[in-house]
C-alpha positions in Angstrom: -13.8 59.8 -57.4 -10.3 58.3 -56.6 -11.4 57.5 -53.1 -14.3 55.4 -54.4 -12.0 53.7 -56.9 -9.4 53.1 -54.1 -12.1 51.6 -51.8 -13.3 49.4 -54.7 -9.8 48.0 -55.2 -9.2 47.5 -51.5 -12.4 45.6 -51.1 -11.7 43.4 -54.1 -8.2 42.5 -52.6 -9.8 41.3 -49.4 -12.5 39.4 -51.3 -10.0 37.5 -53.5 -7.7 36.6 -50.5 -10.1 33.9 -49.4 -12.2 31.3 -51.2 -15.3 32.6 -49.4 -14.9 36.3 -50.1 -15.4 37.2 -46.4 -16.2 40.9 -47.1 -18.8 40.5 -49.9 -21.3 42.8 -48.1 -18.5 45.5 -47.7 -17.6 45.1 -51.3 -21.1 45.4 -52.5 -21.6 48.5 -50.4 -19.2 50.3 -52.8 -21.8 49.7 -55.6 -25.0 51.6 -56.3 -28.3 49.9 -55.8 -28.6 48.8 -59.4 -25.0 48.6 -60.7 -24.0 47.1 -64.1 -20.8 45.4 -65.1 -19.9 45.0 -68.7 -16.9 42.7 -69.3 -15.2 42.4 -72.6 -13.2 39.1 -72.6 -10.2 38.1 -74.6 -12.3 36.1 -77.0 -14.4 39.2 -77.7 -17.4 37.9 -75.8 -19.3 40.6 -73.9 -20.8 39.6 -70.5 -23.3 41.9 -69.0 -24.0 41.6 -65.3 -26.9 43.7 -64.0 -27.7 44.3 -60.4 -26.0 43.7 -57.1 -26.8 39.9 -57.0 -25.2 39.2 -60.3 -22.1 41.2 -59.5 -21.8 39.7 -56.0 -22.1 36.2 -57.6 -19.3 37.0 -60.0 -17.0 38.2 -57.3 -17.7 35.0 -55.3 -16.9 33.0 -58.5 -13.6 34.8 -58.9 -12.7 34.4 -55.2 -13.3 30.7 -55.3 -11.6 30.1 -58.7 -8.6 32.3 -58.2 -8.0 32.4 -54.5 -5.1 34.6 -53.7 -5.5 36.7 -56.8 -3.9 40.2 -56.5 -5.0 43.1 -58.5 -2.4 45.8 -59.0 -3.4 49.2 -60.2 -0.5 50.7 -62.1 -2.3 54.1 -62.9 -5.6 55.9 -62.5 -7.1 58.9 -64.2 -10.3 60.8 -63.6 -12.5 62.4 -66.3 -15.7 63.7 -65.1 -17.6 60.9 -63.3 -15.4 58.2 -64.8 -12.2 56.7 -63.4 -9.9 54.8 -65.7 -7.6 52.2 -64.1 -4.8 50.3 -65.8 -4.5 47.1 -63.8 -2.8 43.7 -63.6 -4.2 40.4 -62.3 -1.6 38.4 -60.5 -3.0 34.9 -60.2 -1.2 32.4 -57.8 1.5 30.5 -59.5 1.3 32.6 -62.7 4.7 33.5 -64.2 3.4 37.0 -65.2 0.3 39.0 -64.7 -2.6 39.5 -67.0 -3.2 43.2 -67.9 -6.6 44.7 -68.1 -8.4 48.0 -68.0 -11.3 49.0 -65.6 -13.5 52.0 -66.1 -15.7 52.9 -63.2 -18.7 55.4 -63.6 -19.2 56.9 -60.2 -22.6 58.3 -59.3 -23.5 59.7 -55.8 -20.3 58.3 -54.4 -20.9 54.7 -55.6 -19.9 52.6 -58.5 -22.8 52.6 -60.9 -21.1 51.0 -63.9 -17.9 49.0 -64.2 -16.4 48.1 -67.6 -13.6 45.6 -67.6 -11.6 45.2 -70.8 -9.0 42.4 -71.1 -6.9 42.3 -74.3 
């Protein structure tokens, strides 16, 4: 489980390093065929992205909007098929990072569901 989470984080780092997300295919290979992403934003809006195309488009949006973003994982824990990650977004020029939590559900060695919670 940790290997999948580590690969997921590594591919996101490469994606966000360039405006074009040069490794979008490699990043999407970490996900299952029909992944879901649920994002709970600071304003309590919940965004549900279903399927590879929607998740790929979202990563491309982040790469172009926050080119150079670094994601730091401060801790990871595994419970069954779930991986909990406490993370920090370091945006270029920001004085301090934005904390968030990611929960990955791993099925058959792929990310099947990703929940991102930002306070």
